[in-house]
C-alpha positions in Angstrom: 3.0 -112.0 -100.3 4.2 -115.6 -100.6 4.7 -117.4 -97.3 7.7 -119.6 -96.5 7.4 -123.2 -95.1 8.4 -122.3 -91.6 5.9 -119.3 -91.7 3.1 -121.7 -92.8 4.0 -124.1 -90.0 3.9 -121.1 -87.5 0.5 -120.1 -88.9 -0.9 -123.6 -88.5 0.4 -124.0 -85.0 -1.0 -120.5 -84.0 -4.4 -121.4 -85.3 -4.4 -124.8 -83.6 -3.3 -123.2 -80.3 -6.2 -120.7 -80.5 -8.8 -123.3 -81.6 -7.9 -125.4 -78.5 -8.6 -122.4 -76.2 -12.2 -121.9 -77.4 -14.8 -124.1 -75.8 -18.2 -124.9 -77.5 -20.0 -123.1 -74.7 -18.1 -119.9 -75.6 -19.5 -119.9 -79.2 -22.9 -121.3 -78.5 -22.3 -124.8 -79.8 -23.6 -127.9 -77.9 -21.1 -130.3 -76.4 -21.4 -133.6 -78.3 -19.6 -136.7 -77.4 -16.2 -137.2 -75.7 -13.3 -134.9 -76.8 -9.8 -136.1 -77.0 -8.4 -132.6 -76.9 -9.8 -129.3 -75.4 -11.4 -126.7 -77.4 -13.2 -126.7 -80.7 -12.9 -129.4 -83.3 -11.7 -128.4 -86.7 -15.1 -129.0 -88.3 -16.7 -126.7 -85.6 -14.3 -123.9 -86.3 -14.7 -124.2 -90.0 -18.5 -124.1 -89.6 -18.3 -120.9 -87.4 -15.9 -119.2 -90.0 -18.0 -120.3 -93.0 -15.2 -122.1 -94.7 -14.5 -125.7 -95.9 -13.2 -128.0 -93.2 -10.9 -129.6 -95.7 -9.4 -126.2 -96.6 -9.1 -125.2 -92.9 -7.4 -128.6 -92.2 -4.8 -127.9 -95.0 -4.2 -124.4 -93.5 -3.6 -125.8 -90.0 -1.3 -128.5 -91.5 0.9 -125.8 -93.0 0.1 -126.6 -96.7 0.9 -124.0 -99.3 -2.5 -122.4 -99.8 -3.4 -118.7 -100.2 -5.7 -116.9 -97.8 -7.8 -113.8 -98.4 -8.5 -111.0 -96.0 -12.1 -112.1 -95.8 -11.2 -115.6 -94.7 -8.6 -114.4 -92.2 -11.2 -111.9 -90.7 -13.7 -114.8 -90.4 -11.2 -117.0 -88.6 -10.2 -114.2 -86.3 -13.8 -113.6 -85.4 -14.5 -117.3 -84.8 -11.4 -117.6 -82.7 -12.3 -114.4 -80.8 -8.8 -112.9 -81.3 -7.9 -109.6 -79.8 -6.4 -106.9 -82.0 -2.8 -108.0 -81.4 -3.6 -111.7 -82.1 -5.5 -110.7 -85.2 -2.5 -108.7 -86.5 -0.2 -111.6 -85.7 -2.5 -113.9 -87.7 -2.4 -111.6 -90.7 1.4 -111.3 -90.5 1.8 -115.1 -90.4 -0.6 -115.5 -93.4 1.8 -113.4 -95.6 1.4 -109.8 -94.5 4.7 -109.7 -92.7 7.9 -108.3 -94.1 10.1 -110.5 -96.1 13.0 -112.4 -94.5 15.9 -110.2 -93.5 19.6 -110.4 -93.3 21.5 -110.0 -90.1 22.9 -106.5 -89.8 23.5 -104.3 -86.8 20.6 -102.0 -86.1 21.5 -98.4 -87.0 21.3 -95.9 -84.1 22.3 -92.4 -84.5 24.8 -90.9 -82.0 22.4 -88.2 -80.9 19.7 -90.9 -80.2 22.1 -93.1 -78.3 22.9 -90.2 -76.0 19.3 -89.8 -74.9 19.4 -92.3 -72.0 22.5 -90.5 -70.7 20.6 -87.3 -70.6 17.9 -89.0 -68.6 20.1 -89.9 -65.7 19.3 -90.5 -62.8 16.1 -92.1 -64.2 16.9 -95.6 -65.5 16.5 -95.6 -69.3 17.6 -97.6 -72.3 16.9 -98.1 -76.0 16.1 -101.5 -77.4 15.9 -102.8 -80.9 13.0 -104.9 -82.4 14.5 -108.1 -80.9 15.2 -106.5 -77.5 18.9 -106.0 -78.1 20.0 -103.2 -75.8 21.4 -100.4 -78.1 22.0 -97.7 -75.4 21.5 -97.4 -71.7 22.6 -95.2 -68.8 24.2 -95.8 -65.5 20.9 -96.0 -63.5 19.7 -98.8 -65.8 23.0 -100.6 -65.4 22.5 -100.5 -61.6 18.8 -101.5 -61.7 19.4 -104.4 -64.1 22.7 -106.0 -62.9 24.8 -108.0 -65.4 22.9 -106.6 -68.4 26.2 -106.7 -70.3 27.2 -107.5 -73.9 29.1 -110.6 -74.8 32.0 -110.8 -77.2 29.7 -111.9 -80.1 26.4 -110.4 -79.2 24.9 -107.2 -77.6 23.1 -107.2 -74.2 19.5 -108.4 -74.6 16.5 -107.8 -72.3 14.8 -111.1 -73.0 18.0 -113.1 -72.6 18.6 -111.2 -69.3 15.1 -111.9 -67.9 15.2 -115.7 -68.7 18.9 -116.6 -68.4 20.3 -114.2 -65.9 19.8 -115.5 -62.3 19.8 -111.9 -60.9 16.6 -111.1 -62.9 14.5 -113.3 -60.7 15.6 -111.3 -57.7 15.1 -107.9 -59.4 11.7 -108.6 -61.0 9.5 -109.2 -58.0 6.7 -110.6 -60.1 9.0 -112.5 -62.4 6.6 -115.0 -64.0 3.9 -112.6 -65.3 6.6 -110.2 -66.4 8.5 -112.9 -68.2 5.3 -114.3 -69.9 4.4 -110.9 -71.1 7.9 -110.2 -72.5 7.9 -113.5 -74.3 4.5 -112.7 -75.9 5.9 -109.4 -77.1 8.9 -111.1 -78.6 6.6 -113.6 -80.3 4.7 -110.7 -81.9 7.8 -109.0 -83.1 9.3 -112.2 -84.4 6.2 -112.8 -86.5 6.9 -109.6 -88.4 10.4 -110.9 -89.4 10.2 -114.5 -90.5 13.6 -115.9 -91.1 15.5 -112.9 -89.5 18.5 -114.5 -87.9 18.5 -112.0 -85.0 15.2 -113.5 -83.9 15.7 -117.2 -84.8 19.1 -117.3 -83.0 17.7 -115.7 -79.8 14.6 -117.9 -79.8 16.7 -121.1 -80.3 19.0 -120.0 -77.5 16.0 -119.4 -75.1 14.3 -122.7 -76.0 17.6 -124.5 -75.3 18.5 -122.8 -72.1 15.2 -121.9 -70.4 12.6 -124.5 -69.3 10.0 -121.7 -69.0 10.4 -120.7 -72.6 10.2 -124.4 -73.7 6.9 -124.6 -71.8 5.4 -121.2 -72.8 6.6 -120.6 -76.4 4.1 -123.3 -77.8 1.2 -121.4 -76.2 1.5 -118.7 -78.9 0.7 -115.7 -76.7 1.2 -112.4 -78.5 1.2 -108.9 -77.1 2.2 -105.4 -78.1 4.9 -103.3 -76.4 3.4 -100.9 -73.9 4.1 -98.9 -70.8 2.9 -99.7 -67.3 4.0 -100.4 -63.8 6.3 -103.1 -62.3 7.8 -103.9 -59.0 11.5 -104.0 -58.9 14.0 -104.7 -56.1 16.6 -101.9 -56.3 20.0 -102.4 -54.5 20.0 -100.5 -51.3 16.3 -99.4 -51.6 14.3 -102.5 -51.4 11.2 -103.2 -53.5 10.0 -100.1 -55.5 6.9 -99.7 -57.6 8.2 -98.2 -60.9 6.2 -96.6 -63.7 7.7 -97.2 -67.1 7.0 -95.5 -70.4 7.9 -96.7 -73.9 8.5 -94.3 -76.8 8.9 -95.6 -80.3 11.5 -93.8 -82.4 10.2 -92.0 -85.4 12.6 -93.2 -88.0 12.9 -96.8 -86.6 9.5 -97.5 -84.9 10.6 -100.9 -83.6 13.4 -99.3 -81.7 11.9 -98.2 -78.3 13.2 -95.8 -75.6 12.1 -97.1 -72.2 12.2 -94.8 -69.1 11.6 -95.9 -65.5 10.5 -93.5 -62.8 10.2 -94.2 -59.1 6.5 -93.8 -58.2 7.6 -92.1 -54.9 9.1 -89.2 -56.8 5.7 -88.1 -58.0 3.9 -88.7 -54.6 2.4 -85.7 -53.0 
């Protein structure tokens, strides 16, 4: 698949960010001379991956060159990428879906009703870019001001970074926000040129100093369940377990259900 200029730029920036995180000590190379920047030099990474330093430089500069699976695997190994970072690398190198047009995400009426059936447990369905497609009253109470605007639906990422109430609700706001941004980065990499992502990312970079600082770090992460501490009105801080279910016909749409850990206590 042919890559677009902005996608090649993203690939180069991602490679550079990961190269700068690896020290010579981590890969068994001696430290030689003073370094202007942290991490490996381009020629060191090229040596570890068994590729030409000139070719790698072109790749990092975002030039229009083709990459094979063999080269990408060699780079992923040399950079010590985890499975999600490796997948992100392959997507940026041309294995992602083609650019998309902006259309509302389809959601069947019977699927939209599922969060309502899960009341009193907070539950919602989100699309690939974290637009909120359906939610119940308990979720509305737990996440105040999670409302749609005239020209756009409610969005979990926008709420976390731009809604002041989010910093009160999310007890561990910074690690939660960093992880959410990394998951948005992963999903955006699968949809280069999709205006639903580019518009949201542009808005976040404009209005959130944290996003401006963290987005260039190129963290990537898959959606998952887990636990988080939330401050619930009238109840104080509660340790919630949350579970994410991907919808069969639209796997990037996700049903998220929260349960109060005290409900399952003996």
